[in-house]
DRENBA-850577 format. One record per residue (C-alpha): residue number from 0; residue in three letters; chain; z, x, y. Coordinates in Angstrom, 2 decimals. Example, Ala and Ser with C-alpha at 12.3 -4.5 7.8 and 13.67 -1.06 7.14 Angstrom:
2
(0 "ala" "A" (7.80 12.30 -4.50))
(1 "ser" "A" (7.14 13.67 -1.06))
END
This chain:
371
(0 "met" "A" (-153.68 -75.95 109.62))
(1 "ala" "A" (-150.25 -76.17 108.22))
(2 "asn" "A" (-151.10 -72.85 105.99))
(3 "ala" "A" (-152.17 -70.91 109.20))
(4 "pro" "A" (-148.54 -69.59 110.43))
(5 "ser" "A" (-147.97 -68.08 106.75))
(6 "met" "A" (-151.22 -66.80 106.61))
(7 "ser" "A" (-150.34 -64.55 110.04))
(8 "gly" "A" (-147.39 -63.29 108.67))
(9 "his" "A" (-149.16 -62.08 106.07))
(10 "val" "A" (-151.30 -60.67 107.75))
(11 "leu" "A" (-148.53 -58.92 110.33))
(12 "leu" "A" (-146.63 -58.03 107.37))
(13 "ala" "A" (-149.69 -56.00 106.12))
(14 "met" "A" (-150.21 -54.48 109.11))
(15 "ala" "A" (-146.85 -53.25 109.19))
(16 "thr" "A" (-146.94 -52.12 106.11))
(17 "cys" "A" (-149.86 -50.25 106.81))
(18 "lys" "A" (-148.81 -48.49 109.56))
(19 "leu" "A" (-145.38 -47.18 107.92))
(20 "arg" "A" (-148.08 -45.88 104.77))
(21 "leu" "A" (-149.62 -43.62 107.63))
(22 "gly" "A" (-146.38 -42.56 109.07))
(23 "val" "A" (-145.38 -41.31 105.83))
(24 "val" "A" (-148.72 -39.87 105.08))
(25 "gly" "A" (-148.67 -37.99 108.14))
(26 "leu" "A" (-145.11 -36.64 107.89))
(27 "leu" "A" (-145.97 -35.12 104.17))
(28 "val" "A" (-149.11 -33.23 106.45))
(29 "val" "A" (-146.74 -31.71 108.69))
(30 "leu" "A" (-144.64 -30.59 106.55))
(31 "leu" "A" (-146.61 -29.22 104.10))
(32 "ala" "A" (-148.70 -27.55 106.72))
(33 "ala" "A" (-145.63 -26.28 108.26))
(34 "cys" "A" (-144.34 -24.90 104.50))
(35 "ala" "A" (-147.83 -23.72 104.41))
(36 "ser" "A" (-148.07 -20.91 107.25))
(37 "pro" "A" (-146.26 -17.76 107.23))
(38 "gln" "A" (-142.77 -17.73 108.68))
(39 "arg" "A" (-142.33 -15.03 111.93))
(40 "ala" "A" (-140.16 -12.28 110.54))
(41 "pro" "A" (-137.59 -12.21 113.49))
(42 "glu" "A" (-138.08 -9.43 115.80))
(43 "ala" "A" (-136.35 -5.82 115.25))
(44 "thr" "A" (-133.61 -4.90 117.81))
(45 "pro" "A" (-134.38 -1.61 118.93))
(46 "pro" "A" (-131.34 0.84 118.48))
(47 "val" "A" (-129.41 1.17 121.29))
(48 "gln" "A" (-130.08 5.08 122.92))
(49 "val" "A" (-126.84 6.47 124.33))
(50 "ser" "A" (-127.84 9.14 126.80))
(51 "glu" "A" (-125.89 12.53 126.95))
(52 "thr" "A" (-124.70 11.79 130.73))
(53 "val" "A" (-122.68 8.57 129.14))
(54 "trp" "A" (-121.37 11.24 126.19))
(55 "trp" "A" (-120.20 13.15 128.57))
(56 "gln" "A" (-117.96 9.97 130.26))
(57 "val" "A" (-117.25 9.10 127.04))
(58 "glu" "A" (-115.44 12.36 125.80))
(59 "ser" "A" (-113.71 12.96 129.28))
(60 "asp" "A" (-112.45 10.20 129.01))
(61 "ile" "A" (-111.51 10.69 125.54))
(62 "val" "A" (-109.57 13.98 127.34))
(63 "gly" "A" (-107.97 11.85 129.30))
(64 "ala" "A" (-106.31 9.35 127.51))
(65 "ser" "A" (-104.90 12.45 125.30))
(66 "arg" "A" (-103.40 13.75 128.65))
(67 "ala" "A" (-102.27 10.13 129.10))
(68 "ala" "A" (-100.62 10.06 126.14))
(69 "thr" "A" (-98.62 13.33 126.40))
(70 "gly" "A" (-97.00 12.33 129.11))
(71 "pro" "A" (-94.98 9.46 127.67))
(72 "ala" "A" (-94.53 10.92 124.50))
(73 "thr" "A" (-93.04 14.00 126.54))
(74 "asn" "A" (-90.35 11.75 128.68))
(75 "tyr" "A" (-89.48 9.74 125.55))
(76 "ala" "A" (-88.39 12.90 123.53))
(77 "arg" "A" (-87.19 15.31 126.58))
(78 "gly" "A" (-84.72 11.86 127.08))
(79 "phe" "A" (-83.20 11.93 123.14))
(80 "met" "A" (-82.72 15.34 123.81))
(81 "glu" "A" (-81.07 15.02 126.84))
(82 "ser" "A" (-78.36 13.01 124.71))
(83 "trp" "A" (-78.14 15.35 122.15))
(84 "arg" "A" (-77.80 18.18 124.34))
(85 "ser" "A" (-74.95 16.60 125.93))
(86 "arg" "A" (-72.81 15.42 122.53))
(87 "val" "A" (-73.64 19.36 121.34))
(88 "ala" "A" (-72.14 20.21 124.63))
(89 "lys" "A" (-68.81 17.98 124.01))
(90 "arg" "A" (-68.77 18.92 120.55))
(91 "ile" "A" (-68.41 22.43 121.07))
(92 "glu" "A" (-65.62 21.63 123.66))
(93 "thr" "A" (-63.69 19.63 121.77))
(94 "asp" "A" (-64.25 21.18 117.67))
(95 "phe" "A" (-65.94 24.68 118.11))
(96 "ile" "A" (-63.66 26.25 120.78))
(97 "pro" "A" (-60.46 25.07 119.44))
(98 "trp" "A" (-61.62 26.20 116.01))
(99 "phe" "A" (-62.69 29.79 116.93))
(100 "thr" "A" (-60.15 30.64 119.43))
(101 "gly" "A" (-57.20 29.47 116.99))
(102 "tyr" "A" (-54.74 32.13 116.09))
(103 "trp" "A" (-54.86 31.36 112.43))
(104 "thr" "A" (-59.11 31.18 112.40))
(105 "gln" "A" (-59.04 34.94 114.48))
(106 "gln" "A" (-57.23 36.30 111.61))
(107 "trp" "A" (-58.89 35.10 108.84))
(108 "leu" "A" (-61.85 36.61 111.09))
(109 "ala" "A" (-59.80 39.64 111.28))
(110 "ile" "A" (-59.38 39.58 107.68))
(111 "lys" "A" (-63.24 39.05 106.64))
(112 "val" "A" (-64.30 41.74 108.81))
(113 "ala" "A" (-61.63 44.17 107.66))
(114 "trp" "A" (-62.92 43.06 104.22))
(115 "tyr" "A" (-66.71 43.78 105.08))
(116 "gln" "A" (-66.21 47.30 106.60))
(117 "leu" "A" (-64.14 48.30 103.45))
(118 "ser" "A" (-66.52 46.90 101.45))
(119 "ile" "A" (-69.90 48.47 102.85))
(120 "gly" "A" (-68.12 51.37 105.44))
(121 "ala" "A" (-66.18 51.03 108.61))
(122 "gly" "A" (-68.40 50.65 111.76))
(123 "thr" "A" (-71.82 49.44 110.68))
(124 "asp" "A" (-73.15 46.93 111.71))
(125 "pro" "A" (-73.69 44.91 108.03))
(126 "ala" "A" (-70.51 43.81 108.71))
(127 "thr" "A" (-71.08 42.25 111.97))
(128 "leu" "A" (-74.15 40.30 110.71))
(129 "arg" "A" (-72.01 39.10 108.02))
(130 "leu" "A" (-69.35 37.36 110.39))
(131 "ala" "A" (-72.08 35.78 112.19))
(132 "ala" "A" (-73.71 34.36 109.58))
(133 "tyr" "A" (-70.09 32.58 108.56))
(134 "leu" "A" (-69.90 31.95 112.16))
(135 "gln" "A" (-73.33 30.23 112.06))
(136 "glu" "A" (-72.73 27.98 109.20))
(137 "gln" "A" (-69.61 27.08 110.55))
(138 "phe" "A" (-71.01 26.42 114.18))
(139 "arg" "A" (-73.94 24.37 111.77))
(140 "glu" "A" (-71.01 21.88 109.82))
(141 "arg" "A" (-68.88 21.50 112.91))
(142 "val" "A" (-71.42 20.75 115.93))
(143 "leu" "A" (-75.35 20.92 114.58))
(144 "asp" "A" (-74.66 18.24 111.54))
(145 "pro" "A" (-72.64 15.74 113.05))
(146 "val" "A" (-74.66 15.15 116.26))
(147 "ala" "A" (-77.69 15.26 113.58))
(148 "arg" "A" (-76.02 11.86 112.59))
(149 "glu" "A" (-76.19 10.53 115.45))
(150 "ile" "A" (-79.71 12.01 116.78))
(151 "asp" "A" (-81.68 14.19 115.01))
(152 "pro" "A" (-84.75 16.54 116.60))
(153 "asp" "A" (-86.63 15.78 113.34))
(154 "val" "A" (-86.38 11.92 114.02))
(155 "val" "A" (-87.48 12.52 117.25))
(156 "arg" "A" (-90.49 15.25 116.59))
(157 "gly" "A" (-91.60 12.09 114.48))
(158 "lys" "A" (-91.39 8.93 116.88))
(159 "ala" "A" (-92.76 11.16 119.75))
(160 "thr" "A" (-95.66 12.07 117.48))
(161 "arg" "A" (-96.31 8.84 116.28))
(162 "leu" "A" (-95.89 7.27 119.60))
(163 "tyr" "A" (-98.58 10.25 121.19))
(164 "ile" "A" (-101.09 8.73 118.43))
(165 "gln" "A" (-100.68 5.38 119.08))
(166 "leu" "A" (-101.45 5.48 122.94))
(167 "leu" "A" (-103.54 7.36 122.49))
(168 "ser" "A" (-105.63 5.27 119.66))
(169 "glu" "A" (-104.66 1.83 122.05))
(170 "gln" "A" (-106.82 3.68 124.93))
(171 "val" "A" (-109.90 5.23 122.30))
(172 "gln" "A" (-110.52 1.96 121.10))
(173 "gly" "A" (-111.52 0.45 124.73))
(174 "ile" "A" (-113.69 3.68 125.82))
(175 "pro" "A" (-117.12 2.06 123.70))
(176 "arg" "A" (-116.90 -1.18 125.28))
(177 "arg" "A" (-116.35 0.51 129.02))
(178 "tyr" "A" (-119.90 2.53 128.14))
(179 "gly" "A" (-121.98 -0.25 126.45))
(180 "val" "A" (-121.51 2.72 123.48))
(181 "pro" "A" (-122.68 0.87 119.91))
(182 "arg" "A" (-119.31 0.86 117.61))
(183 "asp" "A" (-121.04 2.67 114.94))
(184 "gln" "A" (-122.83 5.24 117.18))
(185 "phe" "A" (-119.42 5.92 118.68))
(186 "asp" "A" (-117.27 6.06 115.27))
(187 "arg" "A" (-119.90 8.83 114.07))
(188 "arg" "A" (-118.93 10.74 117.49))
(189 "leu" "A" (-115.24 10.33 116.28))
(190 "lys" "A" (-115.65 11.55 113.08))
(191 "ala" "A" (-117.27 14.91 114.38))
(192 "phe" "A" (-114.34 15.71 116.03))
(193 "pro" "A" (-111.52 17.30 114.03))
(194 "ala" "A" (-107.87 16.16 114.89))
(195 "ile" "A" (-106.29 18.13 112.04))
(196 "ala" "A" (-106.98 21.11 110.12))
(197 "leu" "A" (-105.01 22.56 107.64))
(198 "gly" "A" (-107.18 22.80 104.73))
(199 "pro" "A" (-107.84 23.44 102.02))
(200 "pro" "A" (-107.46 21.34 100.42))
(201 "ala" "A" (-109.58 19.23 102.63))
(202 "ala" "A" (-107.18 16.24 102.44))
(203 "his" "A" (-105.40 18.55 104.92))
(204 "asp" "A" (-107.94 18.21 107.24))
(205 "ala" "A" (-108.78 14.68 109.44))
(206 "ser" "A" (-111.39 13.99 112.20))
(207 "leu" "A" (-110.42 11.99 115.48))
(208 "tyr" "A" (-111.19 8.81 113.75))
(209 "glu" "A" (-109.16 9.26 111.00))
(210 "leu" "A" (-106.14 9.67 113.03))
(211 "val" "A" (-106.47 6.45 115.53))
(212 "asn" "A" (-107.69 4.66 112.76))
(213 "ala" "A" (-104.93 5.40 110.49))
(214 "val" "A" (-102.60 2.69 109.63))
(215 "pro" "A" (-99.76 3.38 109.34))
(216 "ile" "A" (-100.24 6.74 110.22))
(217 "asp" "A" (-98.28 8.28 107.12))
(218 "ala" "A" (-100.65 6.91 104.90))
(219 "leu" "A" (-103.26 9.79 106.23))
(220 "pro" "A" (-102.57 13.07 103.87))
(221 "ala" "A" (-103.51 15.08 106.61))
(222 "tyr" "A" (-100.43 13.92 109.00))
(223 "val" "A" (-98.10 13.90 106.42))
(224 "ala" "A" (-99.23 18.13 105.87))
(225 "leu" "A" (-98.57 18.38 109.90))
(226 "thr" "A" (-95.24 16.92 109.86))
(227 "ala" "A" (-94.06 19.05 106.56))
(228 "arg" "A" (-95.41 22.44 107.69))
(229 "ile" "A" (-93.17 22.10 111.49))
(230 "arg" "A" (-90.50 20.85 109.80))
(231 "lys" "A" (-90.28 24.01 107.68))
(232 "gly" "A" (-90.91 25.73 110.48))
(233 "ser" "A" (-88.20 24.24 112.46))
(234 "gly" "A" (-85.72 25.02 110.03))
(235 "gly" "A" (-84.10 21.25 110.11))
(236 "val" "A" (-81.75 20.58 112.93))
(237 "gly" "A" (-81.58 23.93 114.40))
(238 "glu" "A" (-80.56 27.49 113.49))
(239 "gly" "A" (-77.94 27.27 116.03))
(240 "pro" "A" (-76.71 29.87 118.09))
(241 "ser" "A" (-78.10 33.83 117.48))
(242 "ser" "A" (-76.93 35.63 115.18))
(243 "val" "A" (-75.80 38.67 117.82))
(244 "arg" "A" (-74.61 36.38 120.64))
(245 "leu" "A" (-72.14 34.94 118.42))
(246 "ala" "A" (-71.30 37.88 116.55))
(247 "thr" "A" (-70.70 39.55 119.87))
(248 "ser" "A" (-69.01 36.54 121.89))
(249 "gly" "A" (-65.16 35.95 121.95))
(250 "gly" "A" (-62.50 36.44 119.61))
(251 "ala" "A" (-65.36 37.95 116.97))
(252 "ser" "A" (-65.86 40.96 118.94))
(253 "ala" "A" (-61.92 41.31 119.94))
(254 "ala" "A" (-61.51 40.63 116.05))
(255 "ala" "A" (-63.57 43.24 115.17))
(256 "ala" "A" (-62.48 46.10 117.38))
(257 "ala" "A" (-58.88 45.26 116.34))
(258 "val" "A" (-59.89 45.33 112.89))
(259 "gly" "A" (-61.90 48.71 113.40))
(260 "gly" "A" (-58.57 50.53 114.54))
(261 "val" "A" (-56.88 49.67 111.77))
(262 "ala" "A" (-59.23 49.79 108.81))
(263 "gly" "A" (-58.03 49.88 105.58))
(264 "met" "A" (-54.39 48.41 106.86))
(265 "val" "A" (-52.76 45.67 105.07))
(266 "ile" "A" (-51.95 43.25 108.11))
(267 "ser" "A" (-48.01 42.26 107.55))
(268 "leu" "A" (-46.63 39.36 108.69))
(269 "gly" "A" (-44.86 41.17 111.14))
(270 "ser" "A" (-47.60 42.75 112.52))
(271 "leu" "A" (-48.92 38.68 112.50))
(272 "gly" "A" (-45.89 37.58 114.30))
(273 "phe" "A" (-46.76 39.93 117.12))
(274 "gly" "A" (-50.59 39.04 116.48))
(275 "ala" "A" (-49.19 35.32 117.57))
(276 "ile" "A" (-47.77 36.57 120.78))
(277 "ala" "A" (-50.55 38.52 122.19))
(278 "his" "A" (-53.32 35.65 120.78))
(279 "ala" "A" (-51.37 33.28 123.07))
(280 "asn" "A" (-51.93 34.93 125.74))
(281 "glu" "A" (-55.47 35.81 125.56))
(282 "arg" "A" (-56.68 32.57 124.37))
(283 "pro" "A" (-57.52 31.61 127.75))
(284 "gln" "A" (-59.77 34.28 128.56))
(285 "met" "A" (-61.11 34.28 125.19))
(286 "glu" "A" (-61.94 30.47 125.19))
(287 "ala" "A" (-63.65 31.21 129.31))
(288 "gln" "A" (-65.80 34.20 127.26))
(289 "leu" "A" (-66.42 31.66 124.19))
(290 "arg" "A" (-67.44 28.94 126.66))
(291 "gln" "A" (-69.80 31.44 128.45))
(292 "his" "A" (-71.96 32.59 125.86))
(293 "leu" "A" (-71.91 29.46 124.07))
(294 "gly" "A" (-73.67 27.78 127.22))
(295 "ala" "A" (-76.07 30.05 127.03))
(296 "ala" "A" (-76.38 29.90 123.57))
(297 "leu" "A" (-77.13 25.37 124.17))
(298 "asp" "A" (-79.90 26.24 126.70))
(299 "asp" "A" (-81.73 28.61 124.79))
(300 "met" "A" (-81.39 25.96 121.81))
(301 "trp" "A" (-82.23 23.14 124.04))
(302 "his" "A" (-85.53 25.03 125.87))
(303 "ala" "A" (-86.87 26.06 121.32))
(304 "gln" "A" (-86.35 22.40 121.01))
(305 "met" "A" (-88.31 21.23 123.92))
(306 "leu" "A" (-90.90 23.81 124.31))
(307 "asp" "A" (-91.66 25.17 121.39))
(308 "pro" "A" (-94.97 24.43 120.21))
(309 "ala" "A" (-94.52 25.24 117.04))
(310 "ser" "A" (-91.16 23.63 115.76))
(311 "gly" "A" (-89.40 21.78 118.61))
(312 "val" "A" (-89.57 17.96 119.40))
(313 "met" "A" (-93.20 17.80 121.07))
(314 "ala" "A" (-94.67 20.35 118.32))
(315 "gly" "A" (-96.82 17.34 116.20))
(316 "val" "A" (-98.02 16.84 119.96))
(317 "ser" "A" (-98.89 19.91 120.85))
(318 "tyr" "A" (-100.66 20.61 118.01))
(319 "leu" "A" (-102.64 17.07 117.86))
(320 "ser" "A" (-103.21 17.50 121.91))
(321 "gly" "A" (-104.78 21.25 121.78))
(322 "gln" "A" (-106.76 20.04 118.66))
(323 "ile" "A" (-108.21 16.99 120.68))
(324 "glu" "A" (-108.59 18.12 123.78))
(325 "gly" "A" (-109.66 22.12 122.95))
(326 "asn" "A" (-112.56 20.23 120.80))
(327 "leu" "A" (-113.73 18.02 123.57))
(328 "ala" "A" (-113.33 20.65 126.17))
(329 "gln" "A" (-116.96 22.69 124.91))
(330 "thr" "A" (-118.58 19.36 124.72))
(331 "val" "A" (-117.06 17.68 128.57))
(332 "val" "A" (-118.15 20.81 130.57))
(333 "arg" "A" (-120.97 19.03 132.79))
(334 "pro" "A" (-123.83 21.12 132.80))
(335 "val" "A" (-125.31 21.73 136.80))
(336 "glu" "A" (-127.94 19.87 138.21))
(337 "phe" "A" (-129.89 21.04 140.41))
(338 "glu" "A" (-131.34 18.06 142.97))
(339 "pro" "A" (-135.29 18.48 142.53))
(340 "gly" "A" (-136.66 20.62 145.47))
(341 "pro" "A" (-139.42 18.84 148.05))
(342 "arg" "A" (-143.03 19.00 146.62))
(343 "glu" "A" (-144.85 21.51 148.00))
(344 "val" "A" (-148.61 20.43 149.67))
(345 "pro" "A" (-151.08 23.32 148.98))
(346 "leu" "A" (-153.20 24.56 151.82))
(347 "ser" "A" (-156.88 24.45 151.68))
(348 "ile" "A" (-158.78 27.48 151.29))
(349 "glu" "A" (-160.09 27.08 154.58))
(350 "glu" "A" (-156.46 26.67 155.70))
(351 "asp" "A" (-154.84 29.67 153.88))
(352 "leu" "A" (-157.53 32.25 154.48))
(353 "pro" "A" (-158.96 33.12 157.57))
(354 "asp" "A" (-162.88 33.64 157.82))
(355 "asp" "A" (-164.21 37.34 157.97))
(356 "asp" "A" (-165.27 37.02 161.66))
(357 "ser" "A" (-162.29 35.94 163.21))
(358 "gly" "A" (-160.62 38.95 161.54))
(359 "asp" "A" (-162.91 41.18 162.70))
(360 "ala" "A" (-162.40 40.11 166.58))
(361 "ala" "A" (-158.62 40.13 166.67))
(362 "leu" "A" (-158.96 43.33 165.38))
(363 "arg" "A" (-161.32 44.84 167.93))
(364 "asp" "A" (-158.77 43.23 170.44))
(365 "glu" "A" (-156.18 45.27 169.05))
(366 "glu" "A" (-158.09 48.51 169.73))
(367 "gln" "A" (-159.16 47.58 172.64))
(368 "ala" "A" (-155.45 46.88 174.29))
(369 "ala" "A" (-154.54 50.37 172.61))
(370 "glu" "A" (-157.19 52.26 174.33))
END
């Protein structure tokens, strides 16, 4: 009897071991069955079909983004060019007018006109044009170049263009999410629209996708080609007042007229002394006339800098917005969709055509009434 508990323990241990073995065997069977069964391939997600109506909305939003970006860029450029204008006007008043109307400047201009006329013949226009070219150079050195060291229209143009591209890119990036358009389809759509078309070579062309994704924008060859072309057309900081306006304004016309009357004569010290007295009396009128001419010339320069689409400070924005909006305008003209008309219910043959007897009876009644 003393061995009974020991035997019972052995039995229990044997049963537990057996159950453990059966569990391991069962687990192995399950694993083997899982490995043997073929795995189901993941179901392929069908591509999202974007309707033409959605694409119309997307491209309309791109046009709207371009127009929205143009406004801040224009305001940015206008603010700087207003400051440029006031600085140019100040230097005209403090530097160019005093220099131009000064006694010795007028004498020097008179000598130059006399020399031009003696060289090519009196009364010829080239003398005035050569004088104007000299004055243009002086205007640039005394007015435009110093102002450009503070506010350079070329720099303003570049910053306004980059601001436009930055704002356009920010707006465009959010459009696919707004309409649930897959990014890859949206990108392919952008690649189909040219934003810069200056080729050949092909590197001077860029799609709308390249324009809004280039970081930095100066690394895009087509953009570099665009800025170079505009800068070449603008002539730097501007050519200043027109040659005709400078040649015929203020003391220049007076000096040309005076020398024209004494062409070939040597200006002596005595005549210089007499000229100084006359000059002192005529200088206020000369300054007023020159101020009027240069004020009008400054208006011309400012409007050209702001509004000229080929060389002004908005030339880059004008080109890009024209390309984008012009190419997309052909696709955003939504076709007219007519509402379906009411469905017609066809009549039966009996309802459509009267029977012969009724028709004959109606005809006899009409004949009797006529009699």
